[in-house]
C-alpha atoms as an extended CHARMM CRD file, in Angstrom:
* protein
*
        86  EXT
         1         1  MET       CA             22.9230000000      -83.9590000000       13.1060000000  PROA      1               0.0000000000
         2         2  ALA       CA             22.8290000000      -82.2640000000       16.5120000000  PROA      2               0.0000000000
         3         3  ASN       CA             24.3460000000      -84.1460000000       19.4200000000  PROA      3               0.0000000000
         4         4  HSD       CA             23.0530000000      -82.1380000000       22.3660000000  PROA      4               0.0000000000
         5         5  LYS       CA             19.5690000000      -81.8750000000       23.7930000000  PROA      5               0.0000000000
         6         6  SER       CA             19.7680000000      -78.0920000000       23.7340000000  PROA      6               0.0000000000
         7         7  ALA       CA             20.8040000000      -78.1020000000       20.0720000000  PROA      7               0.0000000000
         8         8  LEU       CA             17.7900000000      -80.2550000000       19.1910000000  PROA      8               0.0000000000
         9         9  LYS       CA             15.5370000000      -77.8750000000       21.0890000000  PROA      9               0.0000000000
        10        10  ARG       CA             17.1410000000      -74.8970000000       19.3280000000  PROA      10              0.0000000000
        11        11  ILE       CA             16.4080000000      -76.5120000000       15.9410000000  PROA      11              0.0000000000
        12        12  ARG       CA             12.7500000000      -76.9740000000       16.8930000000  PROA      12              0.0000000000
        13        13  ALA       CA             12.4590000000      -73.4240000000       18.2560000000  PROA      13              0.0000000000
        14        14  ASN       CA             14.1230000000      -71.9110000000       15.1900000000  PROA      14              0.0000000000
        15        15  GLU       CA             11.7340000000      -73.7220000000       12.8530000000  PROA      15              0.0000000000
        16        16  THR       CA              8.7270000000      -72.4930000000       14.8490000000  PROA      16              0.0000000000
        17        17  LYS       CA             10.0270000000      -68.9040000000       14.7810000000  PROA      17              0.0000000000
        18        18  ARG       CA             10.8500000000      -69.1260000000       11.0820000000  PROA      18              0.0000000000
        19        19  LEU       CA              7.2850000000      -70.1700000000       10.2540000000  PROA      19              0.0000000000
        20        20  ARG       CA              5.8020000000      -67.4580000000       12.4640000000  PROA      20              0.0000000000
        21        21  ASN       CA              8.0440000000      -64.7750000000       10.9050000000  PROA      21              0.0000000000
        22        22  ARG       CA              7.1770000000      -66.0050000000        7.4150000000  PROA      22              0.0000000000
        23        23  TYR       CA              3.4450000000      -65.8730000000        8.1730000000  PROA      23              0.0000000000
        24        24  GLN       CA              3.6300000000      -62.3630000000        9.6580000000  PROA      24              0.0000000000
        25        25  HSD       CA              5.7850000000      -61.0660000000        6.8010000000  PROA      25              0.0000000000
        26        26  LYS       CA              3.4310000000      -62.5060000000        4.1780000000  PROA      26              0.0000000000
        27        27  THR       CA              0.3830000000      -61.0820000000        5.9660000000  PROA      27              0.0000000000
        28        28  THR       CA              1.9990000000      -57.6460000000        6.0570000000  PROA      28              0.0000000000
        29        29  ARG       CA              2.7730000000      -57.7850000000        2.3320000000  PROA      29              0.0000000000
        30        30  THR       CA             -0.8660000000      -58.6960000000        1.6660000000  PROA      30              0.0000000000
        31        31  TYR       CA             -2.0490000000      -55.6910000000        3.6800000000  PROA      31              0.0000000000
        32        32  ILE       CA              0.3530000000      -53.4320000000        1.7650000000  PROA      32              0.0000000000
        33        33  ARG       CA             -1.1310000000      -54.6570000000       -1.5290000000  PROA      33              0.0000000000
        34        34  LYS       CA             -4.6140000000      -54.0720000000       -0.1130000000  PROA      34              0.0000000000
        35        35  LEU       CA             -3.6470000000      -50.5050000000        0.8480000000  PROA      35              0.0000000000
        36        36  ARG       CA             -2.1230000000      -49.7670000000       -2.5720000000  PROA      36              0.0000000000
        37        37  SER       CA             -5.3050000000      -50.9470000000       -4.3160000000  PROA      37              0.0000000000
        38        38  THR       CA             -7.5220000000      -48.7390000000       -2.1440000000  PROA      38              0.0000000000
        39        39  THR       CA             -8.8480000000      -45.5640000000       -3.7580000000  PROA      39              0.0000000000
        40        40  ASP       CA            -10.9820000000      -44.3020000000       -0.8590000000  PROA      40              0.0000000000
        41        41  GLN       CA             -8.9390000000      -42.0780000000        1.4480000000  PROA      41              0.0000000000
        42        42  ALA       CA            -10.8730000000      -42.8400000000        4.6500000000  PROA      42              0.0000000000
        43        43  ALA       CA            -10.4340000000      -46.5820000000        4.1640000000  PROA      43              0.0000000000
        44        44  ALA       CA             -6.7730000000      -46.0800000000        3.2510000000  PROA      44              0.0000000000
        45        45  VAL       CA             -6.0890000000      -44.2200000000        6.5010000000  PROA      45              0.0000000000
        46        46  ALA       CA             -7.5630000000      -47.0800000000        8.5200000000  PROA      46              0.0000000000
        47        47  VAL       CA             -5.5500000000      -49.7060000000        6.6530000000  PROA      47              0.0000000000
        48        48  TYR       CA             -2.4000000000      -47.5450000000        6.8570000000  PROA      48              0.0000000000
        49        49  LYS       CA             -2.5800000000      -47.5400000000       10.6570000000  PROA      49              0.0000000000
        50        50  THR       CA             -2.6790000000      -51.3440000000       10.6710000000  PROA      50              0.0000000000
        51        51  VAL       CA              0.1130000000      -51.6960000000        8.1150000000  PROA      51              0.0000000000
        52        52  SER       CA              2.3060000000      -49.2040000000        9.9400000000  PROA      52              0.0000000000
        53        53  SER       CA              1.9320000000      -51.1590000000       13.1550000000  PROA      53              0.0000000000
        54        54  MET       CA              2.6890000000      -54.4430000000       11.3840000000  PROA      54              0.0000000000
        55        55  LEU       CA              5.8390000000      -53.0250000000        9.7900000000  PROA      55              0.0000000000
        56        56  ASP       CA              7.0420000000      -51.6880000000       13.1370000000  PROA      56              0.0000000000
        57        57  ARG       CA              6.5030000000      -55.0990000000       14.6940000000  PROA      57              0.0000000000
        58        58  LEU       CA              8.4450000000      -56.8500000000       11.9240000000  PROA      58              0.0000000000
        59        59  ALA       CA             11.3100000000      -54.3830000000       12.3090000000  PROA      59              0.0000000000
        60        60  LYS       CA             11.3310000000      -54.7930000000       16.0750000000  PROA      60              0.0000000000
        61        61  LYS       CA             11.6570000000      -58.5710000000       15.7100000000  PROA      61              0.0000000000
        62        62  ASN       CA             14.3730000000      -58.1800000000       13.0250000000  PROA      62              0.0000000000
        63        63  VAL       CA             12.2760000000      -59.9080000000       10.3830000000  PROA      63              0.0000000000
        64        64  ILE       CA             12.9250000000      -56.8720000000        8.1880000000  PROA      64              0.0000000000
        65        65  HSD       CA             15.4490000000      -54.0560000000        8.6210000000  PROA      65              0.0000000000
        66        66  LYS       CA             14.1910000000      -50.9690000000       10.4630000000  PROA      66              0.0000000000
        67        67  ASN       CA             15.1500000000      -48.7200000000        7.5380000000  PROA      67              0.0000000000
        68        68  LYS       CA             13.1080000000      -50.8670000000        5.1520000000  PROA      68              0.0000000000
        69        69  ALA       CA             10.1130000000      -50.5710000000        7.4630000000  PROA      69              0.0000000000
        70        70  ASN       CA             10.5350000000      -46.7900000000        7.6510000000  PROA      70              0.0000000000
        71        71  ASN       CA             10.9370000000      -46.4740000000        3.8730000000  PROA      71              0.0000000000
        72        72  GLN       CA              7.7950000000      -48.5020000000        3.2440000000  PROA      72              0.0000000000
        73        73  LYS       CA              5.8160000000      -46.5190000000        5.8250000000  PROA      73              0.0000000000
        74        74  SER       CA              6.9780000000      -43.2720000000        4.2410000000  PROA      74              0.0000000000
        75        75  LYS       CA              5.9900000000      -44.3330000000        0.7230000000  PROA      75              0.0000000000
        76        76  LEU       CA              2.6160000000      -45.5920000000        1.9190000000  PROA      76              0.0000000000
        77        77  ALA       CA              1.9860000000      -42.3450000000        3.8310000000  PROA      77              0.0000000000
        78        78  LYS       CA              2.7160000000      -40.3740000000        0.6640000000  PROA      78              0.0000000000
        79        79  TYR       CA              0.2800000000      -42.5950000000       -1.2210000000  PROA      79              0.0000000000
        80        80  VAL       CA             -2.4710000000      -42.1050000000        1.3820000000  PROA      80              0.0000000000
        81        81  LYS       CA             -1.8930000000      -38.3490000000        1.3290000000  PROA      81              0.0000000000
        82        82  SER       CA             -2.0910000000      -38.2990000000       -2.4770000000  PROA      82              0.0000000000
        83        83  LEU       CA             -5.5700000000      -39.8440000000       -2.2770000000  PROA      83              0.0000000000
        84        84  ALA       CA             -6.8600000000      -36.7040000000       -0.5620000000  PROA      84              0.0000000000
        85        85  ALA       CA             -5.7780000000      -34.5620000000       -3.5120000000  PROA      85              0.0000000000
        86        86  ALA       CA             -7.2740000000      -36.8920000000       -6.0810000000  PROA      86              0.0000000000
């Protein structure tokens, strides 16, 4: 168990951040699923903007790696573009 006041505070802060990161990551994954299930291109573009922003935010806060965020954004952009052809 922690012996210092600052260590106890750090434990509390880390738990709070962990829960916030978990919530934001889960929300982003839900939006990605929502985007992948969309067949209307106009709606997909709107959702893509939101998802792209969420992924950038997660990468900025080191919840996910920046390359993972970029790979996901790229794949989703290809998907949205393919809807126009279909």
